[in-house]
C-alpha angles and dihedrals in degrees: 000000000000119000134207114231112290122192123203122214117237093260089052089050092057094047090047093052089053092047092049090053090052090048093054088051094049092049094046091237110183114257127201120348114262116254092249091055092048091048092049089049093053091048090050091053089056097042108029121164100252123200123235096231116090113206096160089118090073106093097226125181133192130220114208140133109293096251096046119115099167093086111179102171137043127175145192122195125198141168116247115232091233093048133279128058143288119215121193111191120183119202118193110258103227091169089068089070105027116077112210110248094017129120092266092053092049094050093049089052088051094049097037097177138024113257123212120208127173092251104028144020119224107204132199094227129030115274093248084072109027095042097024135031096005097044120095093236118166116271092015123120110216143150119274146167100247115205121193122194126185112204131192122231089278097054097254118142112251099173137006132202133171127180140151116270144153111256140180127202114218099199142018106217130182128216100252091048092049093049093049092051095049095045092049093049092238095112118115115249096259089055096039089056089063087078093048098046092037094057091045090053091048090054090052089050089056092048093054092045099250125141133203117205113227092205116177111247119245106211123184107199134178114239128177095335095316139069138257129194104221123200116202125178111217120259120228090254091062086064095044092049091048091054092062088053092047092050089052093047088051093046090049092051092051090050092052094047091049090052092044098234128086152095120257135193105233137182128182122226118277113266115242092247092058091052091046090055089051090054089056092051089047089053092049090051090048092244112154109233112171115207091239093055117095121231095245089050092053093048091052089053095057127100113216091203090071112082095224091048092047091051093052094047088055090053088051087068088075088077090062095057097098095057113130144167118262122199124202130174139169093037093296099137119208123245119238097025099171134101105224097215094048090040091219142063108294141173140184109255110132106074109054093148091062104026132051102213094058094069088058098046089048092057093048092051095049087052094048094053090048091048088236131137111262117251113274092228087061096046095044092053103044096098091048091047090051092054095045093049091054090053094044093049090053092051093048092050092048092047090051095048094047095047088056090046089055096052092047091051090051091051094052104032092108093049103064111141095030121125121234135183109243142173119232103231100168142022126194110248099230095029113055091175091062126064149120129283132195119214117208095200109056093017097232135141123215147156117269133195131196123205098219114336119086114248111251109232113226097011133110119249136168112254132188119219106237102172138019116155118145093204098043118018144017125245107287129182136191124210105259 
């Protein structure tokens, strides 16, 4: 659920740092990179496998949080003389530095995905690569998988190409700065077109029945020796930028399906029961959801800046819990092959610095466009990668949840015994006396138990805080 800003005192910050160290130990989070991995990374920086194509004349730019240095994507947008648009989208070429079967490769398979904690980041690749030679930093010439999309005037993809090329980003931009430049009319044409193309792609998403959740970010940040849990509603540019990535993931999926070998990100349609539960939550949050209105239509009508709407959008993420990776080879196409939220075949391919599977899908797409056989090291590893991604996703989700739990416990540790008004947003299927509640003030989520009376899903009830210890327990409530 979304949170309002929460500031920890210095003492809380010290306790929280210790609790976070314990959490990483409990979750078996990788620590420092082994010496052999670091040595191989340094050697790879000195001797990368560089492509022959030079595309450094394309004035690419990146859009990321201000402090980010692991920059996976850069883009350039232009109008086509005959109408429509051309999108160049560069993705960091990690395979130019990582040798299959080497120490770097083995360590990436072990780590799977970058983990973000309030005090540290645990990357997939050593910083010399992920924040250095392989990152699309401004002014740096580096290898990339360069996608080129030609779109018609409605934003539909007419042609797709991807190849290896040397690229150089001209500018590192951030979301707030881009939004201000576009809103004020001061953005250069390539940047200003992000709004035009993004909105066209959003319209196509609505047309095909897809839905993007504009869920407010929960960011736990260190500040002056303590910690703050920051709540940030997404800007329109967040959605426009995401549409470029979604377009690439859809195009990559189609390339792999056409070639007969690949790994997709798939999601079945939500069962009726899950949607019915969301209707109860909408009612509790006083969100009008007419019976004739489709779920996707409701989501698009919500404003993430409104607390009730933000809370509901966060609950909508429960419909994404069954997403998985699906492997296919030898022309035996999977069924179903669709991601229900995207409403089309889709794969992960735009974040290889921070996610293992994207290196493999990138290789498959380059081979497909070239009408070449995919590398054997990719095909032979697909099932292993699928399993590792499932494990890595579970770890990342668990780490994120428990980090938020720790911050909330630190926030409320001196209020044990107090009573709060709360909304029941979830009930365990086989334990109707156990569930989850959302407090409006402060905006916190926690487990709740009832002694004898079944918890009323979607209704407001008084709850008493029974536990909040950042070093020992999560926030726990009992029905008052």
